[in-house]
N, C-alpha and C positions, 0 to 999 in steps of 0.2 A: 591800378588795382591788381592785387595779386591773388590768384586762386590757390587755395591750399591744396596740397597734394593728398591723395588718399593714402592712408596708412597701409603699409604692406602687411599681408597676412603671413604669419609665421607658420609654415607648413608643418613644422615639427610639433607645434602646439595643436594644430588641427589633427594631426595623426595621433597624438596622445589622447584626444577626446573621442576618437572614433571607437565605438563599442559594438563590434559585430554580434556578440552574444545578446545584447539588449535588443537589437533589431531582429535577430532570429526569434527570440522569445515573443516579441511583439507580433511578428508575422504569424507565428504558430498560434498565438492567442486569437488573432482575427480569424484565422482559418477554422479554429475550433468553434468559435462563436457562430460563424456562418454555417458550419456543419450542424450545430445544435438547432439553429433556427430552421434549417431545411428538414431535419429529422422530425421536429415537432409539427411542421406544416404537412409533411407527407403522412404522418401516422396519427392524425387528429381524429380519424373516424371512430365512431362509437361501436363497440362490440359487446356481445353477451358472454359472460364467463359462467359456466355451469358447474356448480358445486353439487354435492350429493343431494342435499335437501333444498337448495335455493339456487336462484340465478341472479346475477348482478350485472348491470350495464355499466361499462367503464370505458374510458378512452383508451385506445390501443397504446398510445405513448406512455400512459401511466402504468399499464400492465407490463410493458417492456422494461421500464425503469424499475419497477418493483421486483421483477425477476432478476434484473442485474444486481440490485442491492442485496437481495437474499443470497444470490450466488457468491457475491464478494464476501459477505459476512460469513457464510458457510466455509468458504475457502480459508479465511483468516482463522476461524476457530479450529479447523482441521490442522492447519499448519502449527498452531500453538500446541495442540494436543500431541502432534508428532514430535515437536521440539521438546516438550516435557518428557515424553517417553524415551527419547534418545538421551536426554540428560540423565535420567535415572539409570539407564542401562550402562552408561559409561562412568558411573561413580565408582570410587575405589571400594573394594569390599570392606565391610565393617569388621573390626577385630573380634575374634571369638572370645567368649568368656573362658576363664580359667577353670570353670566348673567341669568342662568336658575333659580336662586333664586329670581329674580326680578318679582314681581307679579303685574304688572300695576303700580308700584310706583317707586320712585327714590331710594328707600332704599331696601337693601336685607332683606329677611325674615330670622329670626333665633334668637337664644338666644343671649342676650347681654353679 
């Protein structure tokens, strides 16, 4: 009876299938999930938020996440406004009307 030999592994093929960026992303995702779970567990206590006319009880983690979301949204809006302002200031000057060339006459002043 003959025992079949194991097929040799082509190391070139194995090297072509190795994707370091995939593993790096996977490790980063696992670390981020672990951090998020730890963050929620550590900041789960209930606190009172005092407004001018009322007081609300809320979990600390929700307060932190709400402040983060408001800050991100505000930063995006300010960046868009700044971008719009810069775009308007770098526009080419609009051409002036020929009306300014009329000096009390019906014809514009200038070279023929």
